[in-house]
C-alpha positions as CSV (number, residue, x, y, z in Angstrom):
1,M,-27.8,-4.9,-3.7
2,I,-25.0,-4.8,-1.0
3,Y,-21.9,-2.7,-1.5
4,S,-18.9,-2.1,0.7
5,R,-17.8,1.3,1.8
6,V,-14.7,2.6,3.6
7,A,-16.0,3.4,7.1
8,G,-12.6,4.4,8.6
9,T,-8.9,4.8,7.9
10,G,-5.7,4.6,9.9
11,S,-2.0,4.7,9.5
12,Y,1.2,4.4,11.5
13,L,4.9,5.3,10.9
14,P,7.7,4.2,13.2
15,K,9.5,6.9,15.2
16,K,13.0,6.5,13.8
17,I,13.7,8.7,10.8
18,I,16.5,8.4,8.2
19,T,16.9,11.6,6.1
20,N,18.6,11.9,2.8
21,H,21.4,13.7,4.6
22,D,21.8,10.6,6.8
23,L,22.0,8.5,3.7
24,E,24.8,10.7,2.3
25,K,27.0,9.3,5.1
26,M,26.1,5.7,4.3
27,V,26.2,5.4,0.5
28,D,27.5,7.4,-2.5
29,T,24.5,9.6,-3.0
30,T,23.2,13.2,-2.3
31,D,20.1,14.8,-1.0
32,E,19.6,16.6,-4.4
33,W,20.0,13.3,-6.4
34,I,17.4,11.5,-4.2
35,R,14.9,14.3,-4.2
36,T,15.2,15.0,-8.0
37,R,14.8,11.3,-9.0
38,T,12.4,10.0,-6.3
39,G,10.8,12.9,-4.5
40,I,11.8,11.3,-1.2
41,E,13.2,13.4,1.6
42,R,13.0,11.1,4.6
43,R,11.9,7.6,5.5
44,H,10.7,5.9,8.8
45,I,12.5,2.8,10.1
46,A,11.1,0.2,12.6
47,A,13.0,0.0,15.9
48,D,14.9,-3.1,16.9
49,G,12.2,-5.6,17.9
50,E,9.4,-3.7,16.3
51,T,7.6,-5.9,13.8
52,T,5.2,-5.6,10.9
53,V,2.3,-6.6,13.0
54,D,3.3,-4.0,15.6
55,L,2.9,-1.3,13.0
56,A,-0.3,-2.8,11.7
57,E,-1.9,-2.9,15.1
58,H,-1.5,0.9,15.5
59,A,-3.0,1.5,12.0
60,A,-5.8,-1.0,12.6
61,R,-6.9,0.5,15.9
62,Q,-6.9,4.0,14.3
63,A,-9.2,2.8,11.5
64,L,-11.5,1.1,13.9
65,A,-11.7,4.2,16.1
66,A,-12.5,6.3,13.0
67,A,-15.3,3.9,12.0
68,G,-16.6,3.7,15.6
69,V,-16.2,-0.1,15.5
70,A,-15.0,-2.2,18.5
71,P,-12.1,-4.5,17.7
72,A,-14.2,-7.6,18.6
73,E,-16.7,-6.7,15.9
74,V,-14.2,-7.3,13.1
75,D,-15.2,-10.5,11.3
76,F,-12.7,-10.6,8.4
77,I,-9.0,-9.6,8.1
78,A,-7.0,-9.3,4.9
79,F,-3.4,-8.3,5.4
80,G,-1.1,-7.4,2.6
81,T,2.6,-7.6,3.3
82,T,6.0,-8.8,1.9
83,T,7.7,-8.8,5.3
84,P,5.7,-11.1,7.7
85,D,6.7,-11.5,11.3
86,L,6.8,-15.3,11.0
87,V,6.5,-18.0,8.3
88,F,3.4,-18.9,10.2
89,P,1.0,-18.0,11.8
90,N,0.3,-15.4,9.2
91,C,0.2,-11.7,10.1
92,G,-3.6,-11.5,9.8
93,T,-4.0,-14.2,12.4
94,L,-1.3,-12.6,14.7
95,L,-3.2,-9.3,14.4
96,Q,-6.5,-11.0,15.1
97,K,-5.2,-12.3,18.4
98,R,-4.2,-8.8,19.5
99,L,-7.6,-7.3,18.5
100,G,-9.6,-10.1,20.1
101,C,-11.8,-11.0,17.2
102,R,-11.3,-14.8,17.5
103,G,-12.8,-17.2,15.0
104,A,-13.1,-14.8,12.0
105,P,-11.2,-15.5,8.8
106,A,-7.8,-13.8,8.9
107,F,-5.0,-14.2,6.4
108,S,-2.0,-12.5,4.8
109,L,-1.2,-12.3,1.1
110,E,2.0,-11.3,-0.7
111,T,1.8,-9.3,-3.9
112,A,4.6,-6.8,-3.0
113,C,3.6,-3.2,-3.4
114,A,0.2,-4.2,-4.7
115,G,-0.6,-6.1,-1.6
116,F,-3.1,-3.7,-0.2
117,M,-5.0,-3.5,-3.6
118,Y,-5.3,-7.3,-3.7
119,A,-6.4,-7.4,0.0
120,L,-9.0,-4.7,-0.6
121,S,-10.4,-6.4,-3.6
122,I,-10.9,-9.7,-1.7
123,A,-12.4,-8.0,1.3
124,D,-14.8,-6.0,-0.9
125,K,-16.1,-9.3,-2.4
126,Y,-16.7,-10.8,1.0
127,V,-18.7,-7.8,2.2
128,R,-20.7,-7.7,-1.1
129,C,-21.7,-11.3,-0.9
130,G,-22.8,-10.9,2.7
131,E,-20.1,-13.1,4.3
132,A,-18.4,-10.3,6.2
133,R,-19.8,-7.1,7.9
134,R,-16.7,-5.6,9.4
135,A,-13.7,-6.3,7.1
136,L,-10.3,-4.9,8.2
137,V,-7.9,-4.4,5.3
138,I,-4.2,-3.9,6.1
139,G,-1.1,-3.0,4.2
140,A,2.0,-3.1,6.4
141,E,5.8,-3.5,5.9
142,T,9.2,-3.5,7.5
143,L,11.1,-3.3,4.3
144,S,14.2,-2.0,6.2
145,R,14.7,-5.7,7.1
146,I,15.3,-6.7,3.5
147,T,17.0,-3.5,2.3
148,D,20.7,-3.6,1.4
149,W,21.8,-0.3,3.0
150,N,25.0,-0.4,1.0
151,D,23.1,-0.4,-2.3
152,R,22.4,3.2,-3.3
153,G,19.9,2.1,-5.9
154,T,17.5,0.7,-3.3
155,A,18.6,2.1,0.1
156,V,17.2,5.5,-0.8
157,L,13.7,4.1,-1.7
158,F,12.4,1.7,0.8
159,A,11.0,2.1,4.4
160,D,8.5,0.9,7.0
161,G,4.9,1.8,7.8
162,A,1.3,0.6,7.9
163,G,-2.1,1.7,6.7
164,A,-5.6,0.3,7.2
165,V,-9.2,0.7,6.2
166,L,-12.4,-0.8,7.7
167,L,-15.1,-1.8,5.3
168,E,-18.8,-2.0,6.1
169,P,-21.9,-2.9,4.1
170,S,-23.7,-0.1,2.4
171,A,-26.8,0.3,0.3
172,A,-25.1,3.0,-1.8
173,P,-22.0,2.2,-3.9
174,G,-18.7,2.7,-2.0
175,I,-16.1,0.5,-3.7
176,L,-17.3,0.7,-7.3
177,S,-14.7,-1.7,-8.8
178,T,-11.3,-3.2,-8.4
179,H,-8.9,-4.4,-11.1
180,L,-6.0,-6.8,-10.5
181,H,-3.2,-8.0,-12.7
182,S,0.2,-9.7,-12.6
183,D,2.9,-10.8,-15.0
184,G,5.7,-13.1,-13.8
185,E,7.7,-12.6,-16.9
186,Y,9.2,-9.5,-15.3
187,K,10.3,-11.3,-12.1
188,D,14.1,-10.5,-12.6
189,L,13.5,-6.8,-12.6
190,L,12.4,-6.4,-9.0
191,Y,12.6,-9.2,-6.5
192,C,14.0,-10.4,-3.2
193,G,16.2,-13.3,-4.1
194,S,15.9,-15.6,-1.0
195,G,13.1,-17.7,0.5
196,V,12.1,-20.7,2.6
197,S,12.0,-23.4,-0.1
198,T,15.3,-22.1,-1.6
199,G,17.0,-22.5,1.7
200,F,17.8,-18.8,2.1
201,G,20.9,-19.5,0.1
202,S,20.9,-16.0,-1.4
203,K,21.2,-12.6,0.3
204,L,17.9,-11.5,1.8
205,A,17.7,-8.2,0.1
206,I,15.7,-6.3,-2.6
207,S,17.2,-6.3,-6.1
208,M,15.9,-3.9,-8.7
209,V,16.6,-2.7,-12.3
210,G,15.2,0.8,-11.6
211,S,15.1,2.2,-15.2
212,E,13.1,-0.8,-16.5
213,V,10.8,-0.9,-13.5
214,F,10.0,2.7,-14.1
215,K,9.1,2.3,-17.8
216,I,6.9,-0.8,-17.2
217,A,5.2,0.7,-14.1
218,V,4.2,3.8,-16.0
219,T,2.8,1.7,-18.9
220,K,0.9,-0.8,-16.7
221,L,-0.6,1.9,-14.4
222,G,-1.7,3.9,-17.4
223,Q,-3.5,0.8,-18.8
224,V,-5.2,0.0,-15.5
225,V,-6.4,3.6,-15.2
226,D,-8.0,3.4,-18.6
227,E,-9.5,0.0,-17.6
228,T,-11.0,1.3,-14.4
229,L,-12.6,4.4,-16.1
230,A,-14.0,2.3,-19.0
231,A,-15.5,-0.3,-16.6
232,N,-17.4,2.4,-14.9
233,G,-18.3,4.5,-18.0
234,L,-16.4,7.5,-16.7
235,E,-14.3,10.3,-18.2
236,R,-11.1,11.3,-16.6
237,G,-12.5,14.6,-15.4
238,A,-15.0,12.7,-13.1
239,L,-12.3,11.9,-10.6
240,D,-11.8,14.1,-7.5
241,W,-8.6,12.5,-6.3
242,L,-5.8,10.1,-7.4
243,V,-4.3,8.2,-4.5
244,P,-1.3,6.5,-6.0
245,H,1.3,4.1,-4.8
246,Q,4.0,6.2,-3.2
247,A,7.0,4.7,-4.9
248,N,8.6,7.5,-6.9
249,I,7.4,11.1,-7.7
250,R,8.1,10.6,-11.4
251,I,5.8,7.6,-11.6
252,I,3.1,9.5,-9.7
253,Q,3.5,12.5,-12.1
254,A,3.4,10.3,-15.2
255,T,0.1,8.7,-14.0
256,A,-1.4,12.1,-13.2
257,R,-0.5,13.2,-16.8
258,K,-2.3,10.1,-18.1
259,L,-5.4,11.2,-16.2
260,E,-4.9,14.8,-17.1
261,M,-5.1,15.6,-13.4
262,P,-3.3,18.6,-11.9
263,M,-0.9,17.5,-9.1
264,E,-3.1,19.5,-6.7
265,R,-5.6,16.7,-7.0
266,V,-3.1,13.9,-6.4
267,I,-2.3,12.8,-2.9
268,V,1.5,12.8,-2.5
269,T,3.2,11.7,0.7
270,V,6.3,9.9,-0.7
271,Q,8.5,12.8,0.5
272,D,7.7,11.9,4.1
273,H,8.0,8.1,4.2
274,G,9.5,6.8,1.0
275,N,8.2,3.6,-0.6
276,T,6.4,1.6,2.1
277,S,5.2,-1.0,-0.4
278,A,1.8,-2.5,0.5
279,A,1.4,0.2,3.2
280,S,1.8,3.2,0.9
281,V,-1.7,3.6,-0.6
282,P,-3.7,3.2,2.7
283,L,-1.1,5.4,4.4
284,A,-1.6,8.2,1.8
285,L,-5.3,7.8,2.0
286,D,-5.4,8.2,5.7
287,V,-3.2,11.2,5.7
288,A,-5.5,13.0,3.2
289,V,-8.7,12.0,5.0
290,R,-7.3,13.3,8.3
291,D,-6.0,16.6,6.9
292,G,-9.4,17.3,5.3
293,R,-8.5,17.1,1.6
294,I,-10.5,13.9,0.9
295,R,-14.2,14.3,2.0
296,R,-17.2,12.1,2.0
297,G,-18.9,11.7,-1.4
298,E,-15.7,12.3,-3.5
299,L,-14.5,9.9,-6.1
300,L,-11.1,8.4,-5.6
301,L,-8.9,6.3,-7.8
302,L,-6.4,4.1,-5.9
303,E,-3.6,2.3,-7.7
304,A,-0.3,0.4,-7.0
305,F,2.4,-1.5,-8.8
306,G,4.8,-4.0,-7.3
307,G,7.4,-6.6,-7.8
308,G,6.5,-9.7,-9.7
309,F,5.1,-7.7,-11.4
310,T,1.7,-7.2,-9.8
311,W,-0.5,-4.2,-10.1
312,G,-4.1,-3.1,-9.4
313,S,-6.6,-0.3,-8.9
314,A,-9.8,0.5,-7.1
315,L,-12.4,3.2,-7.8
316,I,-14.0,4.3,-4.6
317,R,-16.8,6.7,-3.7
318,F,-15.6,7.8,-0.4
């Protein structure tokens, strides 16, 4: 039986940084309020002219280098993003051109902060069925482009970044299972109220009912954690690491409590880059791989929750 395994990881953050103290000068907020409620201390913002695909290319090349794979060897690209460079061509195809792997399937998908989880699940299936051997999975965002910097409820949260993994076939289990869900009934709690078919008649900015999003995110992530463990016949203590969506420290802590995991076994990077949506899980994974916390053979649970609502998880033997 063929499995897929993570052969390499990569990430990238733009150079420009906005700290909480910078935000104090922009909106009615304080560093203490932001850190207490979100855990965020700083966020990275793309430069003028710097696009989502620009960020993704840096992360992708890092992942390829870590896996020892030449860009031309990539034969599948799944790209999760909410902030594409263009209406079309899609970001996967734009990235493909830069990497020089012409002719391979390349596409983008939009499931907000769960975009990487959805892209990972699809790429895993293609490797498992033998239709791809080098699958590049990207999560990248320039959320600063759709953030209302006068709205203190959202301006403190969102930022830009990219993360990537390279999947290869393996005889031993790597990605053990993925679990995806969505529920459009919650649309009005977290959305960007403008788009192509609506004529961009509304303001192109994120709207969020934070307190409600928090409650539902904690519930849904708890459920998908249980689903993942049950599907694999595992107890909570079997996990080595939780790699959660880096949205809010309180959501991360609530999920850790559900798993009965000490925070020392949870990868937390939200303080350094805020909520980078589809980029946050692969970004956090890459940070922990490169600093030596996550090692080969360890069991990881990845999870994310996004607007729509969409949510998902992956159990990975790294």
